[in-house]
C-alpha positions in Angstrom: 0.1 -0.1 0.0 1.0 3.7 -0.7 2.2 6.1 2.0 -0.3 8.7 0.7 -3.7 9.0 -1.0 -5.2 11.9 -2.6 -9.0 11.9 -1.6 -12.2 13.7 -2.6 -15.0 14.1 0.0 -18.4 13.7 -1.8 -21.2 15.4 0.2 -21.0 17.0 3.7 -24.1 15.8 5.7 -23.5 14.5 9.3 -21.5 11.3 8.3 -19.7 13.3 5.3 -18.5 16.2 7.5 -17.1 13.9 9.9 -15.3 11.7 7.3 -14.1 15.2 5.8 -12.6 16.1 9.1 -10.9 12.9 9.4 -9.3 13.0 5.9 -8.0 16.4 6.6 -6.3 15.2 10.1 -5.2 11.8 8.5 -1.4 11.5 8.2 -1.5 9.6 5.1 -4.4 11.1 3.2 -4.4 14.4 1.3 -7.7 16.0 0.8 -7.8 16.6 -3.2 -11.2 18.1 -3.5 -14.6 18.7 -1.9 -17.9 18.1 -3.8 -21.2 19.7 -2.4 -24.7 19.9 -3.7 -25.7 23.0 -1.8 -25.1 26.4 -3.4 -24.6 27.8 0.0 -21.4 25.7 0.6 -20.0 26.2 -2.7 -16.7 28.1 -2.8 -16.2 27.7 1.0 -13.2 26.1 2.2 -13.3 22.5 3.2 -11.6 23.4 6.6 -14.4 25.7 7.5 -17.2 23.3 6.5 -15.4 20.7 8.7 -15.3 23.1 11.7 -11.5 23.6 11.6 -8.8 25.5 10.1 -8.6 26.6 6.2 -7.1 24.0 3.9 -6.9 25.7 0.6 -9.5 23.2 -0.9 -12.7 24.9 -1.9 -15.9 23.2 -2.2 -17.4 22.9 -5.8 -20.6 21.9 -7.4 -18.9 21.0 -10.7 -18.5 17.3 -11.2 -16.1 17.8 -14.2 -13.8 19.8 -11.8 -13.7 16.9 -9.3 -13.1 14.2 -12.1 -10.3 16.2 -13.4 -8.5 16.2 -10.1 -7.1 12.6 -10.5 -7.8 11.6 -7.1 -7.0 8.1 -5.8 -10.5 7.8 -3.9 -13.7 9.5 -3.6 -15.5 9.2 -0.3 -19.2 9.1 -1.7 -21.8 10.0 1.0 -24.6 11.6 -0.7 -28.3 11.4 0.7 -29.3 9.5 -2.4 -27.3 7.2 -4.8 -26.7 8.4 -8.5 -25.6 5.4 -10.4 -24.6 7.6 -13.4 -22.4 9.6 -11.1 -20.8 6.4 -9.6 -20.0 5.1 -13.0 -18.4 8.4 -14.1 -16.2 8.4 -11.0 -15.1 4.9 -11.3 -14.2 5.2 -15.1 -12.3 8.5 -14.3 -9.8 6.4 -12.4 -10.9 7.1 -8.9 -11.8 4.4 -6.5 -14.9 4.7 -4.3 -15.4 3.9 -0.6 -19.1 4.7 0.1 -21.4 4.4 3.0 -24.4 3.9 0.6 -25.7 0.6 1.1 -26.3 -0.4 -2.5 -22.9 -1.9 -3.0 -22.5 -4.4 -0.2 -23.2 -7.4 -2.3 -22.8 -7.4 -6.1 -25.5 -10.1 -6.7 -28.2 -7.9 -5.2 -27.9 -5.4 -7.8 -30.1 -5.3 -11.0 -27.7 -7.3 -13.5 -27.6 -4.6 -16.1 -26.7 -2.0 -13.4 -24.2 -4.4 -12.0 -22.7 -4.8 -15.5 -22.5 -1.0 -16.1 -20.6 -0.6 -12.7 -18.3 -3.4 -13.4 -17.5 -2.1 -17.0 -16.7 1.4 -15.2 -14.3 -0.3 -12.7 -12.6 -2.2 -15.7 -12.2 0.9 -17.6 -10.9 3.0 -14.8 -9.0 0.2 -13.1 -10.8 1.0 -10.0 -13.0 -0.7 -7.2 -16.0 0.3 -5.0 -16.8 -0.8 -1.5 -19.8 -0.2 0.8 -19.0 -0.1 4.4 -20.2 1.6 7.6 -21.2 0.6 11.1 -24.6 -0.7 10.5 -24.8 -2.3 7.8 -21.1 -3.1 7.6 -19.2 -3.5 10.8 -22.1 -5.2 12.8 -23.4 -7.3 10.1 -20.3 -8.3 8.3 -16.8 -7.5 9.9 -17.6 -8.6 13.5 -19.7 -11.6 12.8 -16.9 -12.9 10.3 -14.4 -12.6 13.2 -16.7 -14.4 15.7 -17.8 -17.2 13.4 -14.0 -17.8 12.8 -14.2 -19.8 16.2 -16.9 -22.0 14.8 -17.1 -25.3 13.0 -20.8 -25.5 13.2 -23.5 -22.5 13.3 -26.8 -23.1 14.4 -27.8 -19.3 14.2 -26.6 -15.9 14.6 -28.7 -13.0 16.2 -27.7 -9.5 16.0 -29.7 -6.9 17.9 -29.0 -3.3 17.7 -30.3 -0.9 20.4 -30.9 2.7 20.2 -32.4 4.8 23.0 -33.9 7.9 21.4 -35.3 9.4 24.4 -32.8 12.1 24.8 -32.3 12.9 21.2 -33.9 16.4 20.5 -35.0 15.7 16.8 -38.8 16.3 16.6 -38.9 16.1 12.8 -36.9 12.7 12.8 -38.7 11.2 15.6 -42.2 12.3 15.0 -42.4 13.1 11.3 -40.0 10.6 9.8 -40.0 7.5 12.2 -43.6 8.0 13.5 -43.1 7.9 17.2 -46.1 9.3 19.2 -48.5 8.0 16.6 -51.2 5.4 17.0 -49.7 2.1 16.1 -52.1 1.7 13.0 -50.3 4.6 11.4 -46.9 2.7 11.3 -46.9 1.5 7.8 -45.6 -2.0 7.1 -43.1 -0.5 4.7 -41.3 1.2 7.4 -40.8 -1.7 9.3 -39.8 -4.0 6.5 -37.3 -1.9 4.6 -34.6 -3.8 6.3 -34.8 -6.5 3.7 -33.3 -4.0 1.0 -30.9 -2.1 3.4 -29.7 -5.1 5.5 -30.5 -8.2 3.6 -27.6 -7.9 1.1 -25.3 -7.4 3.9 -26.3 -10.4 5.8 -26.1 -12.5 2.8 -22.4 -11.5 2.3 -21.8 -13.1 5.6 -23.6 -16.4 5.0 -22.2 -16.6 1.6 -18.6 -16.4 3.0 -19.5 -19.0 5.6 -20.7 -21.5 2.6 -24.3 -21.2 4.0 -26.1 -19.2 1.1 -29.5 -18.1 2.0 -32.7 -19.4 0.4 -34.7 -16.4 1.2 -34.7 -13.2 3.2 -37.7 -12.2 5.2 -38.5 -8.9 6.8 -41.1 -7.8 9.2 -41.4 -5.6 12.2 -43.5 -4.7 15.4 -44.3 -1.7 17.6 -44.9 -1.2 21.3 -46.9 1.6 23.0 -46.0 3.7 26.2 -48.8 2.9 28.8 -48.7 6.5 30.1 -47.8 9.9 28.8 -43.9 10.4 28.5 -41.8 13.5 28.1 -38.9 12.8 25.9 -36.2 15.5 24.6 -38.0 15.7 21.3 -41.4 16.3 22.8 -44.4 14.4 24.3 -45.5 10.7 23.7 -49.0 10.4 24.6 -50.3 7.3 26.3 -51.0 4.6 23.9 -48.9 5.9 21.1 -45.8 4.1 19.6 -42.7 4.4 21.9 -40.8 1.5 20.4 -40.1 0.0 17.0 -38.3 -3.1 16.0 -37.3 -4.0 12.4 -36.4 -7.6 11.8 -34.5 -9.1 9.0 -34.1 -13.0 8.8 -32.1 -15.1 6.4 -33.3 -18.6 5.9 -31.8 -21.9 4.8 -33.9 -25.0 4.3 -36.7 -23.3 6.1 -34.6 -22.6 9.2 -33.2 -19.1 10.3 -29.4 -18.7 9.9 -28.9 -15.1 10.6 -31.3 -12.5 12.2 -30.8 -8.9 12.5 -33.1 -6.7 14.8 -33.0 -2.9 15.0 -34.6 -1.9 18.2 -35.5 1.8 18.5 -37.1 3.1 21.5 -38.0 6.3 23.5 -39.4 4.5 26.6 -38.6 1.4 28.4 -42.0 1.0 30.1 -43.9 -0.6 27.2 -46.8 -2.7 26.2 -46.2 -5.3 25.2 -43.0 -5.5 27.3 -39.7 -5.8 25.3 -36.4 -7.1 26.5 -34.2 -4.1 25.8 -30.4 -3.4 25.9 -28.6 0.0 26.3 -27.7 1.7 23.2 -25.3 -0.4 21.3 -25.2 -4.0 19.9 -25.7 -7.5 21.0 -24.3 -10.6 19.0 -25.3 -14.0 20.0 -23.6 -16.9 18.0 -25.3 -20.5 18.7 -22.9 -23.1 17.4 -20.2 -25.5 18.7 -18.5 -22.6 20.4 -21.4 -20.4 21.6 -20.7 -16.8 22.1 -22.7 -13.8 23.5 -21.0 -10.3 22.9 -22.3 -7.0 24.1 -20.9 -3.7 22.9 -22.1 -0.7 24.3 -21.5 3.0 23.6 -20.2 4.5 26.7 -21.6 8.1 25.9 -24.3 10.0 27.6 -27.6 9.8 25.6 -27.6 13.5 25.1 -24.1 13.4 23.6 -24.5 10.6 21.3 -25.6 12.8 18.3 -22.0 14.1 18.3 -20.3 10.8 18.6 -22.3 8.3 16.4 -21.3 9.6 12.9 -17.9 8.5 13.6 -19.0 4.7 14.0 -19.9 5.1 10.3 -17.5 7.6 8.9 -14.2 6.3 10.6 -14.5 2.8 9.2 -15.0 4.3 5.6 -12.0 6.5 5.9 -9.9 3.6 7.5 -10.9 1.6 4.3 -9.4 3.8 1.7 -6.0 2.3 1.5 -7.5 -1.1 1.2 -9.8 -0.4 -1.5 -7.4 1.5 -3.5 -5.1 -1.6 -3.3 -8.0 -4.1 -4.4 -8.6 -5.5 -7.8 -11.0 -3.7 -9.9 -14.8 -4.4 -9.4 -17.4 -4.3 -6.7 -15.4 -5.4 -3.5 -17.1 -6.9 -0.5 -15.9 -7.4 2.9 -14.9 -10.9 2.1 -12.8 -9.6 -0.9 -10.9 -7.1 1.2 -8.4 -8.0 3.9 -9.3 -7.0 7.6 -9.6 -3.2 7.7 -6.8 -1.9 9.9 -6.8 1.9 11.1 -3.5 3.8 10.9 -3.4 6.0 13.9 0.2 7.2 14.0 
């Protein structure tokens, strides 16, 4: 691997801004460019947008300007994926590390789209890799390590817990996620979207273990608060949704092999009662070497908003050298070596 990589940051939302900050500070990465969609950010110094000192790199909305930089890698982190953009970047000779979930498993892509992306990779001699904390670290990287102790796997269950009671984001919790509404107003689509967002990542794991899935099923459930509760974002009236659970299960031979459950909650006194953990993850491996691993986030609930972008952005930044060194194509967690952070 090289001692230095020229990197473009593409988009500056919560995750993108954290990634930008870490690229600027990284001893082996040089910020080559910054792409933004907002006219208000265009022309501003990347360091200013990252909350630090000036870098001399100015944000642009000109895609051609970015492609002409000849960067080694683009950290692609927009709100929505533009496959035309992705193909142009790859064909230009720049690798991509992205926190978008579309590229975890090549087989999950539409065949024609996959062919386009792989052709762009071949033309540019580049690779693209999707990663992050969830999906990514908790659905691929960590389970691959834990199952390295097994010679038989009877089942693997990943629980993600998020206590949102101190998150002061009314628009997100009430308008987008539907907390505080009657249970009947939480649509099936909201609770079952994990088949698309997490299913491919779970299949990467089971494919690697030689246990390819027959089907992936997705469902969900909600629980209500029996009494009115005040949270940072506002009020949850008695009888309204105070917890949501999204469930994704991969089956083989009619039996579950791997299950991912996202448990989001704003109260712990619920009807029906749920077994909830603190914010973080729990991974249980049922095999000939059983394991039960709990990973907590040791941060006050009202400080999580400042910390959690790093769980996703940092892994993407750390993946840059490995993706730049990879063979051209859509590269999965199994294709790449263990992602190791350089902290010197």
